[in-house]
N, C-alpha and C positions, 0 to 999 in steps of 0.2 A: 391382629390378635383375635383369636377365636373367643366366642362367648362361652361362659360356663353353663352347663346344662342345669335344668331345674324345673320346677312346676310351672305350668303355663301362666299362672297368675303373676309370676315374676317378670313376664315379658309384656305387660300391659303398655309400657312406654313405647313399644314398637307398633302399636295399633294406630292406624290413620283414620279410624272411624269412631263416631260417637255412639253408635248403636248397631245392632245386627241388621235392623231395617235399612240403615244407610249403607252398610256393607253389601247387603243383597242388591240394592239398587245399582251400585257401582259394578258388581260382578255381572249383572244382567246387561249393562251397557258395554262392558268388555266383550261379552259373548255376542252381542248384536253386531259388532264390527270385526271380531277376530275369530269367531267360531269356525270359519272355513279353514283356518290355518291348522286346525287339529284333526287328527284321525278320529274315528269313532271310539277306539279304545282309549286314546289320549283324553278325549272329552269325559269319558267315564272316570278316569283318574283325577281330572281337574275338578269335576263336580263333587267327587268324594272328598278331595282336599278342602273344598269350600265348606262342606258339611262338618268337617272336623275343625273349622276355624270360627266357631261361634262363641265359645266360652270367653275368649278375648277376641272381639270382632276383627276378623281379617288376619289373625295370627294363629299358627299351628306349629307344634313341635313334636307331633306324633312320628313314630318310626315308620319307615316305608313298609316294613312287614305288617305293622298294625293296620295300615291303610289298605294294603293288598288283601289281608285277611277279611276285612269288612266288605270289600268289593266282591270277593269270592263267595262269601256267604249270601250276599244280596242276590247275586246272579247264579246261585245254586251250583257252584263249582266252575262256572264259566267266567272266571275273572280275567285280569290282565296280568302281563308279566312285569317283572321289576324293570326291565329295559324300556318297556312302553311307558311306565310311570316316569322314569328318569328323562326320557325324550320329551315328555310333556312338560316337566319342570324346566328343562333347558329352553324350550320354545316360549313358555310363559315368561321366563326371565328376559329373553331377547326381545319379546314384544312389549315389555314394560309392565306386565300384569303382576309379576312376582319379584320380590327381592329375597334372596336366600342367604342366610348366615349360617356358617358352620359352628357347631357347639362342641365342647369337650368336657370330659369328666375332670374331677379334681386331680387325677393322676396324669392328665394330659392326653389320654386316649380319646379319639374322636367318637362322638355319638350322633344322635339324630340331628338333622338340620332344623333351623328355624325358618319357616315359610311365612313371609309377610306380604299380604296383598296390597297393591298400590291403588290409589284413587284413579278413576277414569279421568284423563287429563282435560277433557272438554265436557264434563258432565254438568257444569253450571249453565243454566239458561242465560241467554243474552240479556243485556240491560233492558229494563222496561222502556217502551217507547210510548210517547204521548200521542193520542189520536189528534189529527188535524193540527199538529204543532208546526207553525211556520219555521223554516230554517233560516238561520242568519246567513247573509251573503257577504262576500268580501267586497269592499269598495276598491275597485280596480284603479280609481283615479288617484288614490293615495300613493305617495312616494315612499318607498322603503329606504330609509336613511341608514339602515344597518349595512355592515360590510358584506354580509351574505347576499349575493346577487341572485340566488335561486328564487324562482317564483313560488309564492305560497298559495297553492291552489288546492281546493277541496277535491277529494277523489270523486270520480264520476260515479254516480249512483245509477245502476241499471234497473229499469222498470220491470213489470211483470212479463213483458214479452221476451225477456232473457232467462226466464226460469227454465231449469233443466227439464228435458223431456221425461225424466223419471217421475216427475210430479204430475199426477192426473190433472187434466185441464179443468175438470169439474171443480176440483179443490182450488185451483189457481183463480178461476173466475169468481169464486166466492171471496177468497182472502184479499184479492187485489183491491176491493172496495174499501178496505180498512188499513191494509199495509201494502203499499204499492211497489216497494223495491223487491227485487228478485231474491236477494239474500235472506230477507226476513221470511218470505213465503216458503223458501226451501228449508229454513230452520223449523218452521211449524210442521212441515211434512216429515222432517227428520225425527221429530218427536213421535209422530204417528208410527214410523217404522220401528223405533225403539220399543214403543208400547206393544206393537203387534208381535215382535219377536219375544217379548217378555211372556206373553200369554199364548205363544205358538199359534197365532191367528194370521200370520203373514201370508198364508196361502189362500185365505178367504178374502180375496181382494175387494170384491163388491161390498161385503159386510163391513170390512175395515174402512173403506171409503165412506160409506153411509154413516158410520159411527163418527169418523173424523169430521164430517160436515156438520153433523148434529152437535158435536162437542164444540166446534168453533162458533156456531151460532149461540150456544149457551155462554161461551166466553164473551162474545160481543154484547149480549144482554147484560152481563155482569159489568162490563166496562162502561156501558152507557148509563147504568143505574147507580154506580158507586165509584168512588175514587180510591178505594182501599186495595185495589189489585196492584201490588208493587211489581210483580213479575208476570205479565200476561202469558208468556210461554210456559212457565211453570204451572200456572193455574190451568191452562189448556191441557197440559200433560196429566194433571191430576184428574180432570174430567175423563180423559181418554182411558186411563188405567181402570177406573171404576166401571166404565161401560164395557171395555174389552174383557175384564175379569168375569163379568156376568156372561158374556158371549162364550168365554172359555168353559165356564161351569155348565152352561146349557148344552155343550157338546160332549160332555163326559158320558161314558157308556152307562146306559140306564140299568144294566144288569150286573153292575160291579158287585163283587162279593163284599158284603158289609163288614166282614171280619178282617178284611185286608186293609192295612193302614192306607190312608189317602195319599201318603207320600209316594207310594208306588205308582200312582196314577198321574199326579201332577208333575210338571216339569219345572217351570221357573215363575209361577205366579207369585206375586209379592207376599200376601198373607199366608197362603198355603205353603209357599216356599220356606217361609220362616218356621212354620209348624214342623215340617219334616226335618229342617235343619236343627231345630231346637231339641228334637228327640235324641240326637247324637251327643255323645260326651267324649 
C-alpha cells in the first residue's frame, strides 16, 4: 500500500537519524566505500538528494523535477538528466543506501517518491579494548560432559605481522605496541581512510600518515592518563577529523571570491558540509 503524500514533517517517523550531523556522518561513510559505484553525474544527483534531506534528517519527498532544477541552476545549465537521476536512485537502493517508498494523492494518483537514507551498517566503532588486559584461557584438562562433542576453542588471533599491506608499516609499528592483533590495527587505519575521504585528503598520503601517527599518540596519552575513554577508536576518529579538517582548510584557494558561498568550495567536511546543507530547503 502506497503512502499518502504530504508535508515532509509528516514523515519524521521514517528518519533513522537523531540529527543532521549524524546523518552527514553516515552519508560520508557510505561515500567512502561506495563512491566508485556511481558515475560523476549520478554522484551530483546523490549529493543534491542529500542536501534536500536535512529538514527531516535523511528523508526527502521532493519531486525529481525540483531536484533537477536545483542542480541545473547550480551548474549554470549543465545539469543531469532525469534518467541519470533515476539510475542513481536504483543503484543507491541496490547498495542499501536508500529505501524508496511510493506516495500517492488522495485520489489515488501517484506523486513524488519518499527517499529514506539508511544508516551505514558498520559505522559503530568496535568495542573498547583494555590495554594490557590478560585474556582468559580455556582449561583443556576439563572434561566436557555435555552431549555436544564439538571442541570449544577460541578463534586464533593474528598478530601485527598479518596486517594487510594496505596499512603503512610506519603506522603498524606504532600501533602494535598498544594493540597487537591485526584486526584492531586495520580498524584504526580504516578510520584514517574514512576521515581522509571526508575531507578529500586521501591523495595527500604523507600528510595523512603524519596526522594519523600524531593522532594515535594523542589517543595513547589520553588512555594512559584517564580511564574515561569508553571507545578508543571513536576518540581516535574524533582527533583525526579535527586535524584533517584543518589540513583541508589550509589547502583551500587563497584567492576565492569572498562573495561566493563557501558551499561551492567545500565537498564533504563535517561542519562546512552541514552549513551548505542547511542553506537548502
